Structure formats: structure tokens, C-alpha cells
C-alpha positions as CSV (number, residue, x, y, z in Angstrom):
1,M,107.4,-12.1,22.5
2,I,105.3,-12.3,19.3
3,R,102.6,-10.1,20.7
4,S,105.1,-7.5,21.7
5,I,106.6,-7.5,18.2
6,F,103.2,-6.8,16.5
7,F,102.2,-4.3,19.1
8,A,105.5,-2.4,18.4
9,L,104.7,-2.5,14.7
10,A,101.2,-1.2,15.3
11,V,102.5,1.7,17.4
12,L,105.1,2.5,14.8
13,F,102.7,2.7,12.0
14,A,100.1,4.5,14.1
15,V,102.7,7.2,14.6
16,A,103.9,7.2,11.0
17,A,100.6,6.7,9.2
18,P,99.3,10.3,9.0
19,A,99.8,11.6,5.5
20,D,99.3,15.3,6.5
21,A,102.6,15.6,8.2
22,A,104.4,18.5,6.4
23,T,107.9,17.8,5.1
24,R,110.5,20.3,3.9
25,I,111.2,20.2,0.2
26,K,114.9,19.7,0.9
27,D,114.0,16.4,2.6
28,L,112.2,15.1,-0.5
29,G,115.0,15.2,-3.0
30,A,117.8,17.4,-4.4
31,F,118.5,19.9,-7.1
32,Q,119.8,18.5,-10.3
33,S,123.6,18.7,-10.8
34,V,124.1,19.5,-7.1
35,R,125.6,16.2,-6.3
36,P,129.0,14.6,-5.5
37,N,131.3,13.0,-8.0
38,Q,133.4,9.9,-7.6
39,L,137.2,10.0,-8.0
40,I,139.6,7.1,-8.5
41,G,143.3,6.7,-8.8
42,Y,146.1,4.1,-8.9
43,G,149.1,4.5,-6.7
44,I,151.9,2.9,-4.6
45,V,152.0,2.6,-0.8
46,V,155.6,2.3,0.6
47,G,157.0,1.8,4.0
48,L,155.3,-1.6,4.7
49,A,156.9,-4.1,7.1
50,G,157.4,-6.9,4.6
51,T,153.7,-7.2,3.9
52,G,153.7,-5.8,0.3
53,D,153.2,-7.3,-3.1
54,D,156.6,-9.0,-3.6
55,N,157.4,-8.4,-7.3
56,L,153.9,-8.3,-8.6
57,E,154.2,-7.1,-12.2
58,Y,152.0,-4.1,-12.2
59,A,153.3,-3.1,-8.8
60,T,156.8,-3.2,-10.2
61,Q,155.8,-1.1,-13.2
62,G,154.2,1.5,-10.8
63,M,157.3,1.6,-8.7
64,N,159.5,2.1,-11.8
65,G,157.2,5.0,-12.8
66,V,157.6,6.6,-9.4
67,A,161.4,6.2,-9.5
68,A,161.5,7.7,-13.0
69,R,160.0,10.9,-11.7
70,F,163.2,11.6,-9.8
71,G,165.5,10.6,-12.6
72,L,166.2,7.1,-11.3
73,T,166.4,4.4,-14.0
74,L,166.8,0.7,-13.0
75,P,169.0,-1.5,-15.2
76,P,167.1,-3.6,-17.8
77,G,165.8,-6.9,-16.4
78,V,166.2,-5.8,-12.8
79,N,163.0,-5.5,-10.7
80,P,162.9,-4.0,-7.3
81,A,161.9,-6.2,-4.4
82,L,158.5,-4.9,-3.3
83,K,157.9,-6.6,0.0
84,N,157.8,-3.1,1.5
85,A,155.5,-1.6,-1.2
86,A,152.1,-2.4,-2.6
87,A,149.9,-1.4,-5.5
88,V,146.7,0.3,-4.4
89,M,143.5,1.8,-5.7
90,I,142.4,5.1,-4.2
91,T,138.8,6.2,-4.1
92,A,137.2,9.5,-3.0
93,E,134.1,11.5,-3.3
94,L,134.2,15.1,-4.6
95,P,131.4,17.1,-3.0
96,A,129.3,19.5,-5.0
97,F,130.8,23.0,-5.2
98,A,134.2,21.8,-3.9
99,R,136.9,24.4,-4.6
100,P,140.6,24.1,-5.2
101,G,142.5,23.8,-2.0
102,Q,139.8,21.9,-0.1
103,R,140.7,18.6,1.6
104,L,139.0,15.3,0.9
105,D,139.0,12.0,2.9
106,I,140.3,9.0,0.8
107,T,140.1,5.3,1.0
108,V,143.1,3.2,0.0
109,S,142.7,-0.5,-0.9
110,A,145.3,-3.1,-1.8
111,L,145.1,-4.2,-5.4
112,G,147.4,-7.3,-5.4
113,R,148.9,-9.7,-2.9
114,A,149.7,-7.3,-0.1
115,R,148.7,-8.8,3.3
116,S,148.6,-5.5,5.2
117,L,148.9,-1.8,4.5
118,R,149.5,-1.0,8.2
119,G,152.2,1.7,8.6
120,G,152.3,2.5,4.9
121,T,152.6,5.9,3.2
122,L,150.8,6.7,-0.1
123,I,153.0,8.4,-2.7
124,L,151.6,11.4,-4.5
125,T,148.9,10.1,-6.8
126,P,146.4,11.9,-9.1
127,L,142.7,11.2,-8.7
128,R,140.6,11.3,-11.9
129,G,136.9,11.6,-12.6
130,A,134.7,9.8,-15.1
131,D,135.9,12.2,-17.8
132,N,139.5,11.0,-17.1
133,Q,140.5,14.5,-15.9
134,I,142.5,15.1,-12.7
135,Y,140.5,16.7,-10.0
136,A,142.6,16.0,-6.9
137,M,146.0,14.9,-5.7
138,A,146.4,12.3,-2.9
139,Q,149.2,11.6,-0.5
140,G,149.7,10.8,3.2
141,N,150.0,8.2,5.9
142,L,147.4,5.5,6.1
143,A,145.2,4.8,9.2
144,V,144.5,1.1,9.1
145,G,142.1,-0.4,11.6
146,G,142.9,-4.0,10.8
147,L,145.7,-6.3,11.9
148,G,147.1,-9.4,10.2
149,V,149.7,-11.8,11.6
150,S,151.0,-15.0,9.9
151,A,153.4,-17.8,11.0
152,Q,155.8,-19.9,9.0
153,D,153.5,-23.0,9.3
154,G,150.8,-21.2,7.3
155,S,148.6,-20.2,10.2
156,Q,147.4,-16.6,10.4
157,V,145.2,-14.4,12.4
158,S,143.4,-11.3,11.0
159,V,141.5,-8.6,12.8
160,N,139.1,-6.6,10.6
161,V,140.6,-5.9,7.1
162,P,144.3,-4.9,7.2
163,S,144.5,-4.6,3.4
164,A,142.5,-1.3,3.3
165,G,142.7,2.0,5.1
166,R,141.8,5.6,5.1
167,I,143.7,8.9,5.0
168,P,141.6,11.7,6.6
169,G,142.1,14.9,4.5
170,G,144.5,12.9,2.3
171,A,143.6,14.6,-1.0
172,T,143.6,18.2,-2.1
173,V,141.1,19.4,-4.7
174,E,142.9,20.8,-7.8
175,R,139.9,21.5,-10.1
176,A,136.3,22.5,-9.5
177,V,133.4,20.7,-11.3
178,D,131.4,23.0,-13.5
179,T,127.8,22.2,-12.6
180,G,126.1,24.9,-14.7
181,F,124.3,26.0,-11.6
182,A,124.6,29.7,-12.3
183,T,123.9,29.6,-16.1
184,A,121.4,26.7,-16.7
185,P,118.1,28.0,-18.3
186,T,116.1,26.5,-15.3
187,L,116.7,24.9,-12.0
188,T,115.4,21.3,-11.7
189,F,114.5,19.7,-8.4
190,N,114.4,15.9,-8.5
191,L,112.4,13.9,-6.0
192,A,114.1,10.9,-4.3
193,E,111.1,8.7,-5.1
194,A,108.9,9.1,-8.1
195,D,105.3,10.2,-7.3
196,F,103.1,12.3,-9.5
197,T,101.0,13.6,-6.5
198,T,104.1,14.7,-4.6
199,A,105.7,16.3,-7.7
200,Q,102.5,18.4,-8.3
201,R,102.2,19.4,-4.7
202,V,105.9,20.6,-4.6
203,A,105.3,22.7,-7.7
204,D,102.1,24.1,-6.2
205,A,103.8,25.0,-2.9
206,I,106.6,26.8,-4.7
207,N,104.1,28.7,-6.8
208,R,102.2,29.8,-3.7
209,Q,105.4,31.2,-2.2
210,L,107.2,32.6,-5.3
211,G,104.6,33.1,-7.9
212,P,104.0,31.0,-11.1
213,V,107.6,29.8,-11.6
214,A,107.5,26.0,-11.1
215,R,105.9,23.2,-13.1
216,A,106.1,19.4,-12.6
217,T,107.5,17.9,-15.8
218,D,107.1,14.3,-14.7
219,A,106.8,12.1,-11.6
220,V,110.3,13.1,-10.4
221,S,111.3,16.5,-11.8
222,I,110.1,20.0,-11.1
223,A,111.4,22.7,-13.4
224,I,111.8,26.2,-11.8
225,E,112.4,29.4,-13.7
226,A,115.2,31.4,-12.2
227,A,117.2,34.5,-13.2
228,P,120.9,33.7,-14.0
229,G,123.6,34.4,-11.4
230,A,125.0,32.3,-8.6
231,E,124.0,34.7,-5.8
232,I,120.4,35.1,-7.0
233,R,120.0,31.3,-7.4
234,T,121.5,30.6,-4.0
235,Q,119.0,32.8,-2.3
236,L,116.2,31.3,-4.3
237,M,117.2,27.7,-3.6
238,S,117.5,28.4,0.1
239,R,113.9,29.7,0.1
240,I,112.6,26.7,-1.9
241,E,114.3,24.1,0.3
242,N,112.6,25.3,3.4
243,I,109.0,25.3,2.0
244,S,106.9,22.7,3.7
245,V,104.8,20.3,1.6
246,E,102.4,17.4,2.3
247,P,103.8,14.5,0.3
248,G,101.4,12.2,-1.4
249,D,100.3,9.0,0.3
250,A,102.7,6.1,-0.2
251,P,101.3,3.2,-2.2
252,A,100.0,0.2,-0.2
253,R,102.9,-2.1,0.2
254,V,103.8,-5.2,2.3
255,I,107.5,-6.0,2.5
256,V,108.4,-9.6,3.5
257,N,111.9,-10.8,4.1
258,A,111.5,-14.6,3.8
259,R,115.0,-15.3,5.2
260,T,114.6,-13.4,8.5
261,G,110.8,-13.6,8.9
262,T,110.6,-9.7,9.0
263,V,107.3,-8.3,7.8
264,V,106.7,-4.5,7.4
265,I,103.2,-3.3,6.5
266,N,102.6,0.4,5.8
267,G,99.4,2.2,6.9
268,A,97.8,2.3,3.4
269,V,97.3,-1.4,3.3
270,R,93.6,-2.5,3.3
271,I,92.0,-6.0,3.3
272,S,88.8,-6.9,1.4
273,P,86.3,-9.1,3.2
274,A,88.0,-12.5,3.9
275,A,88.0,-15.3,6.4
276,V,91.2,-16.9,7.6
277,S,92.0,-20.0,9.5
278,H,95.6,-21.0,10.1
279,G,96.8,-23.9,12.1
280,R,99.8,-26.2,12.5
281,L,100.1,-30.0,12.2
282,T,103.0,-31.6,14.2
283,V,104.0,-35.2,13.6
284,A,106.5,-36.7,16.2
285,V,108.1,-40.1,15.6
286,Q,110.0,-41.7,18.5
287,E,111.9,-44.9,18.2
288,N,112.2,-47.2,21.3
289,P,113.8,-50.5,20.1
290,T,113.5,-53.5,22.4
291,V,116.3,-56.0,22.7
292,V,115.0,-59.7,22.8
293,Q,117.3,-62.3,24.4
294,P,116.9,-66.0,23.6
295,A,116.2,-68.6,26.3
296,P,119.3,-70.2,27.9
297,F,120.8,-73.1,25.9
298,S,118.3,-72.6,23.1
299,R,120.9,-71.7,20.5
300,G,118.9,-68.7,19.6
301,Q,120.3,-65.2,18.6
302,T,119.8,-61.9,20.2
303,A,117.4,-59.8,18.2
304,V,116.2,-56.2,18.2
305,E,112.5,-55.6,18.0
306,P,111.5,-52.2,16.6
307,N,109.0,-50.2,18.7
308,S,107.8,-46.9,17.2
309,D,105.6,-44.3,18.9
310,I,103.9,-41.8,16.5
311,E,102.2,-38.8,17.9
312,V,100.1,-36.4,15.8
313,E,99.2,-33.0,17.2
314,E,97.2,-30.4,15.4
315,Q,97.0,-26.9,16.9
316,R,93.4,-25.7,16.6
317,S,93.2,-22.0,15.7
318,P,89.8,-20.2,15.4
319,M,88.8,-18.7,12.1
320,F,88.7,-14.9,12.0
321,D,87.3,-12.6,9.4
322,F,88.3,-9.2,8.1
323,A,85.6,-6.5,7.6
324,P,85.6,-4.6,4.4
325,G,88.6,-2.2,4.2
326,A,90.3,-3.5,7.3
327,S,93.1,-1.3,8.5
328,L,96.6,-2.0,9.7
329,S,95.6,-2.0,13.4
330,E,92.8,-4.5,12.7
331,I,95.2,-6.8,10.8
332,V,97.6,-6.8,13.7
333,R,94.9,-7.3,16.2
334,A,93.5,-10.3,14.3
335,V,96.9,-11.9,13.8
336,N,97.7,-11.4,17.5
337,A,94.5,-13.1,18.5
338,I,95.7,-16.5,17.0
339,G,99.2,-16.0,18.3
340,A,100.8,-16.3,14.8
341,A,104.5,-16.1,14.5
342,P,106.2,-13.9,11.8
343,S,106.6,-16.9,9.5
344,D,102.8,-17.7,9.9
345,L,102.0,-14.1,9.1
346,V,104.0,-14.4,5.8
347,A,101.9,-17.4,4.8
348,I,98.6,-15.6,5.7
349,L,99.5,-12.5,3.7
350,E,100.6,-14.6,0.7
351,A,97.3,-16.5,0.8
352,L,95.3,-13.3,1.1
353,K,97.2,-11.9,-1.9
354,Q,96.4,-15.1,-3.9
355,A,92.7,-14.8,-2.9
356,G,92.6,-11.2,-4.1
357,A,91.8,-9.9,-0.7
358,L,95.0,-8.0,0.0
359,R,94.9,-4.5,-1.6
360,A,98.6,-3.9,-1.6
361,E,101.7,-4.8,-3.4
362,L,103.4,-7.8,-1.8
363,V,107.2,-7.5,-2.1
364,V,109.2,-10.6,-1.1
365,L,112.9,-10.0,-0.5
């Protein structure tokens, strides 16, 4: 089993190791300001089958506000029974370039003591952005995948999470976000991962295709000169996204998850000359007490005589050495030779790092 795991890792990295595999620029990052925006709102879900908030104060205030829209005013000191209603938070993601009239999927989550939102209907609710402006309006019937049932003795059964649900296409966009896409002085492409080599190669690839219009300003951003106008820039960005680039080599890194014993080693890892011996010492203690009976009519007492068996077993593993600049395949082959488990590999790598022989960043999760 252990050998098959390391063999699979070796095959995986043997396939993924080549750094000369060309990648489209669109797969390395995204253009600045071309991103989604988060929306949030507070609303009321009605039509529940007795699983609502039951006179929770802010749910009552919300329900009074809903009733006031239609000219209904409750007498002072009278609060509506809200077992059939619940206060909820609504979240949604507004995609880049979303236009008024487009539909958005929304997630509705109970805010108070509501046990289930199953069968509920969200009342018309505004969704606001980080600037507190309204960008969408939400309303509709909830689709809840969870189920909750409770009895009078306090026992209850829940399947998934019945206090949250979704409304596909439950919000309508009312305002578009101004991204400055058509009027910004330059277009900026941001890499998903900071790398000076990759940033410079992206700028060079763009310049080879479009002329001297791009420059890498740091390890993430590439500034691109572009004429103003949405149509011109759309065509330009389409061409840039499909240019192929050879990304820079990833830094040598070993990722260790100490909780699960998972170890991931990328192909850039190298080992300096080192010798490793790794073994296990097992101590087993077994108690076999013996009962001693006194002779007849001796007025003696029954006694228990302890009898312990101690067994010490040391697993003998041969020492192996790494040649200068040992690669990933050589590391896997050497570890397989001694039959080390993932937990043993973690100990070996940590020891190599402490000895200064592991030329890689060791990240322990």
C-alpha cells in the first residue's frame, strides 16, 4: 500500500514537473477590476410551518417594517406571533459586468432561532454592496435541502442543514458596477501567485504579439497600455488572454499535513549529500498474573503473584545516502527501499531540513 502511494506521487510529479509547458495568460490570473462583488441583505421569510423565530425582537421589528409598507400599523405593545416567519440574511455574488435585469442566485440563512426554512417565501428585500448602495432586489420561494423534526420530549432529528436554503435566480440586478474598464489609463493584469519571473515572461509575451505595450510593475501586476473604449479593449483583452506563456519554475517546497500524514513534494526539491538511517523500536509489555492458593488447613490467604513479560523489538533498516542534488524520483525510490510510512517520511524530511540537506521550504500544516 505504502509503495503504491509513493509510486503514484512519483508518477504525478513526473508528469507535472516539466516547466516548459505553455499556459494561457487567462489561466495565470485576471484583469484588475474584472471581478465579482459581494452583496448582502436582511429580510423576512414567511410561510413556515411553525418553525420560525417566535417573537424574536429583531424579527418582530422586521415584520412590523414589512407590514408598514402596506399601510398596516399594529397597536402599541402588540407583537405579531412569528412562528411562521423568520429573520434571515441574504447573500449573493454580483458578477463582473452584470447589467440591470440579469438574475442572480442567492443564499438565505436563518439569523435567529428558526429551526427550519423549509417551505418559506422570502419577501422583497434589497441587496446592498460594500458601499451600502442597493444593487439588486431579492424575492422568491426557498429550496431547502435539509430537514428537521423535533418531538415534545426534546428529541430531534436533522438531515443536512434545514436553517439555510437557496433561491436560483432569486435576485434581479438593479444597478451595474462601474469598473472603469473602458476609461482607465491602462489595463492591469494581476497574477494569481506572485512571481517575478512569470510576471516578466507575461509582459515579454504580450510585447512580442502586440508591440511594446506591456511592462511588469511588480511580482504580480503587468500594466498594459490600451486605447480607451470598451469595444477596443474587449478585443485587446481577448487576444491577451489567449497568448501562451511558460511560467517560471515554482519554488522548491514540501507540504506536510501532520494530522493526516499527507506529504506533497514538488519537482524542484533537491537534496544535498546526506546519509539517513531510520528505524522503529517497539516495546511490548504483557501481564500474566498467577493465582497462588494456600495449602489445605494452613490458614493461608489466596494471593496473586505478578508475572510480566517484556519484549523489545527493533526494526533494523539499512542506511541509505543521497547523491548531490538528488531529485524527486530518487527521494521516492530511497524511501520506498526502507518501506517508510508517510509518518516516517515526515520525520525524515524534518531531520533533513534540520541538517541543512533539504533544499526546499518545509511547510507543516
